MILUM-329039 format. One record per residue (C-alpha): residue in one letter; x negated, y, z negated. Coordinates in steps of 0.25 Angstrom, whole numbers, plus 5000, padded with zeros to 4 digits. Each point is the difference from the previous one (the first is absolute). Layout:
N
aXYZ...
END
This chain:
276
m491850895034s500649924989s499449894992l501449944996a500849945010i501649954999t500749915008g501549974999s500350154998t501349985010g500549914989q500550024986l498849954993g498950075008g500850125001l500150004984v498449985000a499750105009t500950114993a499349974987l498750015006a500150135009d499150064992l498849915004t500350045015p500249865004r500049955015l501449925004v499749905010v501349965006r500449935013d500950125006p499650144995a501350055004r500649934987a498950044991p500550084988d499850144999i499250014988d499150134996g498649964998t500049885010s499449965014v500649915009t499349895009q500549895009a499749854998s500649875001y499649884991g499849905011d499150095008l498650004995g499650125009s501050104995g499949954985i498450035001a500250145006a501150024989l499249984988v498650045004d499550104988v501149934991e499449954986v501349944993l501349945008f501349984995m500549895009v501549974999s500349865006a500449995014a501449995005e500549855000s499749945013p499549875005n498750075003r499950064986r498849924996e499150035012e500450144998h499650024986r498749935003t499850095013f500250124991i499149964988e498949975009a500150145007a499950054985a498749934998r499550045013a500450154998g499150004987v501350004990r499449984986h501449964992l501249955004v501349984993y501049915006t501549984996s500149854999f501249924993s500149944987g499649855000a499350005013a499449875004p499949915011d501149924995a500950114995r501549965001f500250145005t499549985015l499650145001g499249994988r499049905008d499750125009h499650094989f499049894994d499449995013a499850165001e499549994986q499049895005a499550095011i499850114992a499249914990e499249965011s499750145007g499150054989l500850124997a500250044985f501549984998t501250014992i501449915002l501250054996r501049874999d501350075000n501249924996f501350015008y500550145000l501150044989d500650115009v500149915012l500749884992p501350065002l500050015015f499949845001a501550014998g500950005013e501150105003d501049934990g499050024989v499649864998i498549954998r499849875007g499049915000p499449864993a499350084987g500949944989d499850034987g498650035003r499350144995v499350115008a499050114992a500250105011v499350135000a500550145005r499250055012a499750134993d499349924989v499149925011a499750145007a499750064985v499049894997a499450015015a499850164998e499349974987v499149895006l499750095013r499650114991s499049934992p499749885009d498649964994e500749984986h501049895007a498949925009g500349865001a501350004993t501349945004y501250054993e501449934998l501050125002t501449964994g501150074993p500349994985e500949885000a500349885009l501450005005t501049905007l500650045012s501450004992e499450094991v499450085011a501450025006t500750034989r499150114995a499750065013g501550015004a500250074987v499050115005l500450015014g501549994997r500349895008t500449864996l498849915004t499949844997f499149895002a500449875006d499149885001e499749925012t499449875004e498750025009e500849935011q501150104999a499050125000y499449965012a501349975007s500650154996r498850065004r499949945014a501550025003a499850164997y498650025005d499349975012a498849974991e498649925003q499849894991w498950064993q500950124996l501149894995d499049944991a499550144994w501550044997v500549864994s498649994993t500250144992y501149934993t499349864998a498950084994i500950064990r500749874998d498649924997g499550104990e498850055009v500450154998a500549994986h498650034993l499950144994s498750084999d499750134992d499250045011v500850135004r499950054986a498449964999v499750095013t500950104999g500450014984r501550015002r501049884999p500549975014r501450035003s501249924998l501049965010e500950124997r498950095000a499449955013l501550025007l500250144995p499650125009
END
């Protein structure tokens, strides 16, 4: 029996948190047990966010839950709400959720609206909670580049205070070790500086040993290029394009000291986030 459950351990963030907290013998809640990481000290149970019954069964005897947000989908809000309800019904005491910087009902980044909805559901659930509002991930930004090394999108000269996934994991681990000390808190997790995508391209390219550049697009060009390249639904196109417009419009430029306040360490730079 474990009093801590961790979701998302088949992904990078959840896997980092599970590894950091293996001494607490957490329960890894996964959709596919065959894909669960092999981490000494952990146990594995199956559940899907959208399945209330499996969620309740997976969370019985759990006091503290680390809930990584669900995969992007048109049903994401319903899945979040279903799993939050499962946590409440199962008797979970404290829920720690990975939200998004600037989450709001009218956030420019469309997926930030999904996160706001989840935050509302958590607040209405009666559970104690801690919200981790992550900015975009520093170590993912270089992956925005195409095969030609060009990051294309309507971001202009806007800035992004992106954060290393390792720093988000470090904050989550600290919170999960002492959840009562962080009850009711909402942390804005950012890196140490706000960068333009041109700066990201130049500096990331130097670390990765390849030439990366940024090319600004209009919103119309961004939609057209992505429609031509991918067979994607409108909600997905909106999410992709609004990643850049949120940067352009300054919605993700705010810097916070919360990583240092929680972990005692300065957040990683872009260069450090990209190093092995």
